[in-house]
N, CA, C and O atoms as a CHARMM CRD file, in Angstrom:
* protein
*
  268
    1    1 MET  N      4.55300  18.00300 -17.48100 PROA 1      0.00000
    2    1 MET  CA     3.37000  17.19100 -17.29200 PROA 1      0.00000
    3    1 MET  C      2.39600  17.93900 -16.40200 PROA 1      0.00000
    4    1 MET  O      2.77500  18.50400 -15.37600 PROA 1      0.00000
    5    2 GLU  N      1.16400  17.93400 -16.80000 PROA 2      0.00000
    6    2 GLU  CA     0.12100  18.58300 -16.02300 PROA 2      0.00000
    7    2 GLU  C     -0.83800  17.52800 -15.49200 PROA 2      0.00000
    8    2 GLU  O     -1.27300  16.64300 -16.22800 PROA 2      0.00000
    9    3 CYS  N     -1.15600  17.62800 -14.24100 PROA 3      0.00000
   10    3 CYS  CA    -2.06400  16.67000 -13.61400 PROA 3      0.00000
   11    3 CYS  C     -3.31500  17.41700 -13.16900 PROA 3      0.00000
   12    3 CYS  O     -3.30800  18.11900 -12.15700 PROA 3      0.00000
   13    4 ALA  N     -4.36700  17.25900 -13.92400 PROA 4      0.00000
   14    4 ALA  CA    -5.61300  17.95800 -13.61800 PROA 4      0.00000
   15    4 ALA  C     -6.38000  17.22400 -12.51900 PROA 4      0.00000
   16    4 ALA  O     -6.39300  15.99300 -12.47400 PROA 4      0.00000
   17    5 GLU  N     -7.00100  17.97400 -11.65800 PROA 5      0.00000
   18    5 GLU  CA    -7.82600  17.40700 -10.58500 PROA 5      0.00000
   19    5 GLU  C     -9.11200  16.85400 -11.19100 PROA 5      0.00000
   20    5 GLU  O     -9.83200  17.56100 -11.89500 PROA 5      0.00000
   21    6 THR  N     -9.38700  15.60100 -10.91300 PROA 6      0.00000
   22    6 THR  CA   -10.62900  14.97500 -11.36000 PROA 6      0.00000
   23    6 THR  C    -11.28000  14.30400 -10.16600 PROA 6      0.00000
   24    6 THR  O    -10.62500  14.05600  -9.15400 PROA 6      0.00000
   25    7 ASP  N    -12.55000  14.01200 -10.27700 PROA 7      0.00000
   26    7 ASP  CA   -13.23600  13.28900  -9.20100 PROA 7      0.00000
   27    7 ASP  C    -12.61400  11.90900  -9.00800 PROA 7      0.00000
   28    7 ASP  O    -12.50200  11.43200  -7.87800 PROA 7      0.00000
   29    8 GLU  N    -12.21200  11.26900 -10.09700 PROA 8      0.00000
   30    8 GLU  CA   -11.60100   9.94700 -10.01400 PROA 8      0.00000
   31    8 GLU  C    -10.27400  10.00400  -9.24600 PROA 8      0.00000
   32    8 GLU  O    -10.00400   9.15100  -8.40100 PROA 8      0.00000
   33    9 LEU  N     -9.45600  11.00700  -9.54300 PROA 9      0.00000
   34    9 LEU  CA    -8.18200  11.16900  -8.84600 PROA 9      0.00000
   35    9 LEU  C     -8.40500  11.48800  -7.37000 PROA 9      0.00000
   36    9 LEU  O     -7.71400  10.94700  -6.50700 PROA 9      0.00000
   37   10 LYS  N     -9.34900  12.34700  -7.08200 PROA 10     0.00000
   38   10 LYS  CA    -9.66800  12.69400  -5.69500 PROA 10     0.00000
   39   10 LYS  C    -10.12200  11.44700  -4.92800 PROA 10     0.00000
   40   10 LYS  O     -9.68300  11.21700  -3.80100 PROA 10     0.00000
   41   11 HSD  N    -10.98800  10.65500  -5.52800 PROA 11     0.00000
   42   11 HSD  CA   -11.47400   9.42800  -4.88900 PROA 11     0.00000
   43   11 HSD  C    -10.31600   8.45500  -4.63900 PROA 11     0.00000
   44   11 HSD  O    -10.23400   7.83800  -3.57700 PROA 11     0.00000
   45   12 PHE  N     -9.42300   8.32500  -5.62600 PROA 12     0.00000
   46   12 PHE  CA    -8.28100   7.42400  -5.47700 PROA 12     0.00000
   47   12 PHE  C     -7.39600   7.85500  -4.31400 PROA 12     0.00000
   48   12 PHE  O     -6.98900   7.01900  -3.50700 PROA 12     0.00000
   49   13 ARG  N     -7.09400   9.14100  -4.21900 PROA 13     0.00000
   50   13 ARG  CA    -6.25900   9.64300  -3.11100 PROA 13     0.00000
   51   13 ARG  C     -6.92800   9.37500  -1.76600 PROA 13     0.00000
   52   13 ARG  O     -6.26000   8.97700  -0.81100 PROA 13     0.00000
   53   14 GLU  N     -8.22800   9.58800  -1.68300 PROA 14     0.00000
   54   14 GLU  CA    -8.95300   9.31600  -0.43200 PROA 14     0.00000
   55   14 GLU  C     -8.89400   7.83900  -0.07800 PROA 14     0.00000
   56   14 GLU  O     -8.71200   7.47900   1.08500 PROA 14     0.00000
   57   15 GLU  N     -9.04700   6.98200  -1.08600 PROA 15     0.00000
   58   15 GLU  CA    -8.98800   5.54200  -0.86300 PROA 15     0.00000
   59   15 GLU  C     -7.60900   5.13500  -0.32500 PROA 15     0.00000
   60   15 GLU  O     -7.51700   4.34100   0.61000 PROA 15     0.00000
   61   16 VAL  N     -6.55400   5.67500  -0.91100 PROA 16     0.00000
   62   16 VAL  CA    -5.19500   5.37000  -0.46500 PROA 16     0.00000
   63   16 VAL  C     -4.98200   5.86000   0.96100 PROA 16     0.00000
   64   16 VAL  O     -4.46400   5.11800   1.79600 PROA 16     0.00000
   65   17 ARG  N     -5.37000   7.09100   1.25000 PROA 17     0.00000
   66   17 ARG  CA    -5.20300   7.64300   2.60400 PROA 17     0.00000
   67   17 ARG  C     -5.96300   6.81400   3.63800 PROA 17     0.00000
   68   17 ARG  O     -5.43200   6.50500   4.70500 PROA 17     0.00000
   69   18 ASP  N     -7.19700   6.46000   3.31900 PROA 18     0.00000
   70   18 ASP  CA    -8.00700   5.66000   4.25300 PROA 18     0.00000
   71   18 ASP  C     -7.36100   4.30900   4.50700 PROA 18     0.00000
   72   18 ASP  O     -7.30600   3.84600   5.64700 PROA 18     0.00000
   73   19 TRP  N     -6.86900   3.67600   3.44500 PROA 19     0.00000
   74   19 TRP  CA    -6.24800   2.37400   3.61100 PROA 19     0.00000
   75   19 TRP  C     -4.98500   2.48100   4.45500 PROA 19     0.00000
   76   19 TRP  O     -4.77000   1.67400   5.35900 PROA 19     0.00000
   77   20 LEU  N     -4.14700   3.47800   4.16300 PROA 20     0.00000
   78   20 LEU  CA    -2.92400   3.65700   4.94000 PROA 20     0.00000
   79   20 LEU  C     -3.22900   3.95200   6.40400 PROA 20     0.00000
   80   20 LEU  O     -2.58000   3.40200   7.29400 PROA 20     0.00000
   81   21 ASP  N     -4.19800   4.80400   6.66000 PROA 21     0.00000
   82   21 ASP  CA    -4.57000   5.11000   8.05000 PROA 21     0.00000
   83   21 ASP  C     -4.99000   3.85500   8.79900 PROA 21     0.00000
   84   21 ASP  O     -4.67300   3.70000   9.97800 PROA 21     0.00000
   85   22 ALA  N     -5.69300   2.96800   8.13000 PROA 22     0.00000
   86   22 ALA  CA    -6.19100   1.75700   8.77900 PROA 22     0.00000
   87   22 ALA  C     -5.15100   0.64400   8.87000 PROA 22     0.00000
   88   22 ALA  O     -5.26000  -0.22400   9.73700 PROA 22     0.00000
   89   23 ASN  N     -4.13800   0.65100   7.98800 PROA 23     0.00000
   90   23 ASN  CA    -3.25500  -0.50800   7.87400 PROA 23     0.00000
   91   23 ASN  C     -1.77700  -0.26200   8.10400 PROA 23     0.00000
   92   23 ASN  O     -1.01500  -1.22200   8.21200 PROA 23     0.00000
   93   24 LYS  N     -1.34800   0.97300   8.18300 PROA 24     0.00000
   94   24 LYS  CA     0.09200   1.22300   8.36600 PROA 24     0.00000
   95   24 LYS  C      0.54400   0.62000   9.69600 PROA 24     0.00000
   96   24 LYS  O     -0.23900   0.52600  10.64100 PROA 24     0.00000
   97   25 PRO  N      1.80000   0.21600   9.76200 PROA 25     0.00000
   98   25 PRO  CA     2.29600  -0.38500  11.00700 PROA 25     0.00000
   99   25 PRO  C      2.09700   0.55300  12.19900 PROA 25     0.00000
  100   25 PRO  O      2.27500   1.76700  12.09300 PROA 25     0.00000
  101   26 LYS  N      1.72800  -0.03300  13.31900 PROA 26     0.00000
  102   26 LYS  CA     1.47600   0.74300  14.54000 PROA 26     0.00000
  103   26 LYS  C      2.74200   0.92200  15.37600 PROA 26     0.00000
  104   26 LYS  O      2.77800   1.74400  16.29200 PROA 26     0.00000
  105   27 THR  N      3.76900   0.15600  15.05900 PROA 27     0.00000
  106   27 THR  CA     5.02600   0.23300  15.80600 PROA 27     0.00000
  107   27 THR  C      6.13900   0.71600  14.88600 PROA 27     0.00000
  108   27 THR  O      6.02300   0.65400  13.66300 PROA 27     0.00000
  109   28 GLU  N      7.22000   1.19800  15.49400 PROA 28     0.00000
  110   28 GLU  CA     8.37800   1.62300  14.71500 PROA 28     0.00000
  111   28 GLU  C      9.13300   0.40700  14.20100 PROA 28     0.00000
  112   28 GLU  O      9.07200  -0.67500  14.78600 PROA 28     0.00000
  113   29 ARG  N      9.83800   0.60100  13.10800 PROA 29     0.00000
  114   29 ARG  CA    10.66000  -0.46400  12.54500 PROA 29     0.00000
  115   29 ARG  C     11.82800  -0.73500  13.48400 PROA 29     0.00000
  116   29 ARG  O     12.50700   0.20300  13.90100 PROA 29     0.00000
  117   30 PRO  N     12.07800  -1.99700  13.82800 PROA 30     0.00000
  118   30 PRO  CA    13.15800  -2.34000  14.75500 PROA 30     0.00000
  119   30 PRO  C     14.52900  -1.94500  14.21300 PROA 30     0.00000
  120   30 PRO  O     14.69600  -1.71800  13.01500 PROA 30     0.00000
  121   31 ASN  N     15.49700  -1.86800  15.10800 PROA 31     0.00000
  122   31 ASN  CA    16.86400  -1.53400  14.72400 PROA 31     0.00000
  123   31 ASN  C     17.69500  -2.76600  14.37000 PROA 31     0.00000
  124   31 ASN  O     18.68900  -2.65600  13.65200 PROA 31     0.00000
  125   32 ASP  N     17.29800  -3.93200  14.86800 PROA 32     0.00000
  126   32 ASP  CA    18.09400  -5.13000  14.59600 PROA 32     0.00000
  127   32 ASP  C     17.68100  -5.75300  13.26000 PROA 32     0.00000
  128   32 ASP  O     16.52600  -5.65200  12.84600 PROA 32     0.00000
  129   33 PHE  N     18.63900  -6.39400  12.59600 PROA 33     0.00000
  130   33 PHE  CA    18.42700  -6.92700  11.25500 PROA 33     0.00000
  131   33 PHE  C     17.27300  -7.92400  11.18900 PROA 33     0.00000
  132   33 PHE  O     16.41100  -7.82000  10.31600 PROA 33     0.00000
  133   34 ALA  N     17.25400  -8.88200  12.09900 PROA 34     0.00000
  134   34 ALA  CA    16.19700  -9.89900  12.09000 PROA 34     0.00000
  135   34 ALA  C     14.83200  -9.25000  12.30200 PROA 34     0.00000
  136   34 ALA  O     13.85600  -9.62600  11.65200 PROA 34     0.00000
  137   35 GLY  N     14.76200  -8.28300  13.20600 PROA 35     0.00000
  138   35 GLY  CA    13.50600  -7.58000  13.44500 PROA 35     0.00000
  139   35 GLY  C     13.05300  -6.78200  12.23800 PROA 35     0.00000
  140   35 GLY  O     11.85800  -6.70100  11.95200 PROA 35     0.00000
  141   36 GLN  N     14.01500  -6.18800  11.52200 PROA 36     0.00000
  142   36 GLN  CA    13.68000  -5.43300  10.31100 PROA 36     0.00000
  143   36 GLN  C     13.11800  -6.33600   9.22900 PROA 36     0.00000
  144   36 GLN  O     12.14900  -5.98300   8.55800 PROA 36     0.00000
  145   37 ILE  N     13.72700  -7.50100   9.06000 PROA 37     0.00000
  146   37 ILE  CA    13.24600  -8.45400   8.05200 PROA 37     0.00000
  147   37 ILE  C     11.81000  -8.86000   8.36100 PROA 37     0.00000
  148   37 ILE  O     10.95800  -8.85400   7.47300 PROA 37     0.00000
  149   38 GLU  N     11.53800  -9.21200   9.61400 PROA 38     0.00000
  150   38 GLU  CA    10.18700  -9.61800   9.99800 PROA 38     0.00000
  151   38 GLU  C      9.18900  -8.46600   9.81600 PROA 38     0.00000
  152   38 GLU  O      8.09100  -8.66100   9.29600 PROA 38     0.00000
  153   39 PHE  N      9.58000  -7.28200  10.24700 PROA 39     0.00000
  154   39 PHE  CA     8.72500  -6.10300  10.11500 PROA 39     0.00000
  155   39 PHE  C      8.39900  -5.84200   8.64300 PROA 39     0.00000
  156   39 PHE  O      7.23700  -5.64600   8.28500 PROA 39     0.00000
  157   40 ASP  N      9.43100  -5.84200   7.79300 PROA 40     0.00000
  158   40 ASP  CA     9.24900  -5.56500   6.36700 PROA 40     0.00000
  159   40 ASP  C      8.36900  -6.61700   5.70000 PROA 40     0.00000
  160   40 ASP  O      7.50100  -6.28500   4.89300 PROA 40     0.00000
  161   41 ARG  N      8.59100  -7.87100   6.03600 PROA 41     0.00000
  162   41 ARG  CA     7.76600  -8.94700   5.44200 PROA 41     0.00000
  163   41 ARG  C      6.31000  -8.81600   5.86400 PROA 41     0.00000
  164   41 ARG  O      5.40500  -9.00300   5.05200 PROA 41     0.00000
  165   42 ASN  N      6.08500  -8.49700   7.12900 PROA 42     0.00000
  166   42 ASN  CA     4.70400  -8.31800   7.58600 PROA 42     0.00000
  167   42 ASN  C      4.03300  -7.15200   6.88000 PROA 42     0.00000
  168   42 ASN  O      2.86500  -7.25100   6.50100 PROA 42     0.00000
  169   43 TRP  N      4.75100  -6.04700   6.69600 PROA 43     0.00000
  170   43 TRP  CA     4.20400  -4.88000   6.00400 PROA 43     0.00000
  171   43 TRP  C      3.93600  -5.20300   4.53600 PROA 43     0.00000
  172   43 TRP  O      2.91000  -4.80400   3.98500 PROA 43     0.00000
  173   44 GLN  N      4.85300  -5.91900   3.91000 PROA 44     0.00000
  174   44 GLN  CA     4.64600  -6.31600   2.52400 PROA 44     0.00000
  175   44 GLN  C      3.44800  -7.25000   2.38600 PROA 44     0.00000
  176   44 GLN  O      2.69200  -7.15600   1.41900 PROA 44     0.00000
  177   45 ARG  N      3.27700  -8.13800   3.33900 PROA 45     0.00000
  178   45 ARG  CA     2.12000  -9.05000   3.32600 PROA 45     0.00000
  179   45 ARG  C      0.82500  -8.25500   3.47000 PROA 45     0.00000
  180   45 ARG  O     -0.15500  -8.53400   2.77900 PROA 45     0.00000
  181   46 THR  N      0.81500  -7.27900   4.35300 PROA 46     0.00000
  182   46 THR  CA    -0.36400  -6.42400   4.53700 PROA 46     0.00000
  183   46 THR  C     -0.69900  -5.69500   3.24200 PROA 46     0.00000
  184   46 THR  O     -1.86200  -5.61900   2.84800 PROA 46     0.00000
  185   47 GLN  N      0.32800  -5.15900   2.58100 PROA 47     0.00000
  186   47 GLN  CA     0.10500  -4.46800   1.31000 PROA 47     0.00000
  187   47 GLN  C     -0.45000  -5.43200   0.25900 PROA 47     0.00000
  188   47 GLN  O     -1.38500  -5.09400  -0.46800 PROA 47     0.00000
  189   48 PHE  N      0.12400  -6.62000   0.18300 PROA 48     0.00000
  190   48 PHE  CA    -0.33900  -7.63100  -0.77400 PROA 48     0.00000
  191   48 PHE  C     -1.79800  -7.98700  -0.52100 PROA 48     0.00000
  192   48 PHE  O     -2.61500  -7.98400  -1.44300 PROA 48     0.00000
  193   49 GLU  N     -2.11900  -8.29300   0.72700 PROA 49     0.00000
  194   49 GLU  CA    -3.47900  -8.69700   1.06600 PROA 49     0.00000
  195   49 GLU  C     -4.48600  -7.57600   0.82000 PROA 49     0.00000
  196   49 GLU  O     -5.65200  -7.84500   0.53300 PROA 49     0.00000
  197   50 GLY  N     -4.04600  -6.32400   0.92900 PROA 50     0.00000
  198   50 GLY  CA    -4.92700  -5.19600   0.68100 PROA 50     0.00000
  199   50 GLY  C     -5.00000  -4.78800  -0.77600 PROA 50     0.00000
  200   50 GLY  O     -5.76800  -3.89600  -1.13800 PROA 50     0.00000
  201   51 GLY  N     -4.20000  -5.44000  -1.62100 PROA 51     0.00000
  202   51 GLY  CA    -4.20000  -5.10600  -3.04000 PROA 51     0.00000
  203   51 GLY  C     -3.30500  -3.92900  -3.38800 PROA 51     0.00000
  204   51 GLY  O     -3.45200  -3.33100  -4.45400 PROA 51     0.00000
  205   52 TRP  N     -2.37500  -3.59000  -2.49600 PROA 52     0.00000
  206   52 TRP  CA    -1.51100  -2.43300  -2.72500 PROA 52     0.00000
  207   52 TRP  C     -0.05000  -2.80800  -2.94100 PROA 52     0.00000
  208   52 TRP  O      0.81700  -1.93600  -2.87100 PROA 52     0.00000
  209   53 ALA  N      0.24500  -4.06700  -3.19900 PROA 53     0.00000
  210   53 ALA  CA     1.63100  -4.47300  -3.42700 PROA 53     0.00000
  211   53 ALA  C      2.17100  -3.87800  -4.72000 PROA 53     0.00000
  212   53 ALA  O      3.34500  -3.51500  -4.79200 PROA 53     0.00000
  213   54 GLY  N      1.36400  -3.77900  -5.69500 PROA 54     0.00000
  214   54 GLY  CA     1.71000  -3.18400  -6.99600 PROA 54     0.00000
  215   54 GLY  C      0.40500  -2.85600  -7.67600 PROA 54     0.00000
  216   54 GLY  O     -0.23800  -3.74500  -8.23500 PROA 54     0.00000
  217   55 ILE  N      0.00100  -1.61500  -7.64500 PROA 55     0.00000
  218   55 ILE  CA    -1.37100  -1.28700  -8.05600 PROA 55     0.00000
  219   55 ILE  C     -1.65700  -1.59100  -9.52100 PROA 55     0.00000
  220   55 ILE  O     -2.82000  -1.72200  -9.90300 PROA 55     0.00000
  221   56 SER  N     -0.62600  -1.70700 -10.34500 PROA 56     0.00000
  222   56 SER  CA    -0.87400  -2.05100 -11.74800 PROA 56     0.00000
  223   56 SER  C     -0.85800  -3.56500 -11.97200 PROA 56     0.00000
  224   56 SER  O     -1.17500  -4.03600 -13.06500 PROA 56     0.00000
  225   57 TRP  N     -0.48900  -4.32700 -10.93700 PROA 57     0.00000
  226   57 TRP  CA    -0.48200  -5.78100 -11.06500 PROA 57     0.00000
  227   57 TRP  C     -1.91000  -6.30700 -11.05100 PROA 57     0.00000
  228   57 TRP  O     -2.80400  -5.64500 -10.52400 PROA 57     0.00000
  229   58 PRO  N     -2.13700  -7.47600 -11.61800 PROA 58     0.00000
  230   58 PRO  CA    -3.45900  -8.10900 -11.52200 PROA 58     0.00000
  231   58 PRO  C     -3.82200  -8.37300 -10.06100 PROA 58     0.00000
  232   58 PRO  O     -2.94000  -8.59800  -9.23100 PROA 58     0.00000
  233   59 LYS  N     -5.09700  -8.34700  -9.75300 PROA 59     0.00000
  234   59 LYS  CA    -5.56000  -8.53600  -8.37000 PROA 59     0.00000
  235   59 LYS  C     -5.08900  -9.86000  -7.76700 PROA 59     0.00000
  236   59 LYS  O     -4.78600  -9.92600  -6.57600 PROA 59     0.00000
  237   60 GLU  N     -5.02500 -10.90900  -8.58000 PROA 60     0.00000
  238   60 GLU  CA    -4.61100 -12.20800  -8.04100 PROA 60     0.00000
  239   60 GLU  C     -3.14200 -12.23900  -7.63600 PROA 60     0.00000
  240   60 GLU  O     -2.69500 -13.19300  -7.00000 PROA 60     0.00000
  241   61 TYR  N     -2.39000 -11.20500  -7.99900 PROA 61     0.00000
  242   61 TYR  CA    -0.98300 -11.10800  -7.61300 PROA 61     0.00000
  243   61 TYR  C     -0.72300  -9.97100  -6.64400 PROA 61     0.00000
  244   61 TYR  O      0.41600  -9.52900  -6.49500 PROA 61     0.00000
  245   62 GLY  N     -1.76500  -9.49500  -5.98600 PROA 62     0.00000
  246   62 GLY  CA    -1.59900  -8.47700  -4.94800 PROA 62     0.00000
  247   62 GLY  C     -1.75500  -7.05000  -5.41200 PROA 62     0.00000
  248   62 GLY  O     -1.41800  -6.12300  -4.67500 PROA 62     0.00000
  249   63 GLY  N     -2.25500  -6.84900  -6.60900 PROA 63     0.00000
  250   63 GLY  CA    -2.42700  -5.49800  -7.14300 PROA 63     0.00000
  251   63 GLY  C     -3.87500  -5.04500  -7.15400 PROA 63     0.00000
  252   63 GLY  O     -4.75500  -5.69300  -6.58700 PROA 63     0.00000
  253   64 GLN  N     -4.09700  -3.93200  -7.80300 PROA 64     0.00000
  254   64 GLN  CA    -5.44900  -3.38100  -7.92900 PROA 64     0.00000
  255   64 GLN  C     -5.98800  -3.57500  -9.35600 PROA 64     0.00000
  256   64 GLN  O     -7.16800  -3.33400  -9.61000 PROA 64     0.00000
  257   65 GLY  N     -5.13400  -4.00300 -10.27400 PROA 65     0.00000
  258   65 GLY  CA    -5.55300  -4.20300 -11.65000 PROA 65     0.00000
  259   65 GLY  C     -5.58300  -2.92300 -12.47100 PROA 65     0.00000
  260   65 GLY  O     -6.13400  -2.90500 -13.57200 PROA 65     0.00000
  261   66 TYR  N     -4.98600  -1.84000 -11.93900 PROA 66     0.00000
  262   66 TYR  CA    -4.92300  -0.60000 -12.70700 PROA 66     0.00000
  263   66 TYR  C     -3.85500  -0.74400 -13.78500 PROA 66     0.00000
  264   66 TYR  O     -2.78700  -1.30700 -13.54500 PROA 66     0.00000
  265   67 ALA  N     -4.14400  -0.24700 -14.93300 PROA 67     0.00000
  266   67 ALA  CA    -3.16100  -0.32900 -16.03400 PROA 67     0.00000
  267   67 ALA  C     -2.70100   1.04600 -16.43200 PROA 67     0.00000
  268   67 ALA  O     -1.87800   1.18400 -17.33600 PROA 67     0.00000
């Protein structure tokens, strides 16, 4: 498989990097089970609200609508 560089691909990568820089968790994932569950759920919620839960999913379900 060959992946050619396009302006669209470059823009998409920049968009992903910018979003991650602004939204990635600021703290380390806890070591205890309950803390991990809470941490993971909060991160998943952030991804959903930002439209990055599943980028091929429809926007109303937390995706970007990419097919």
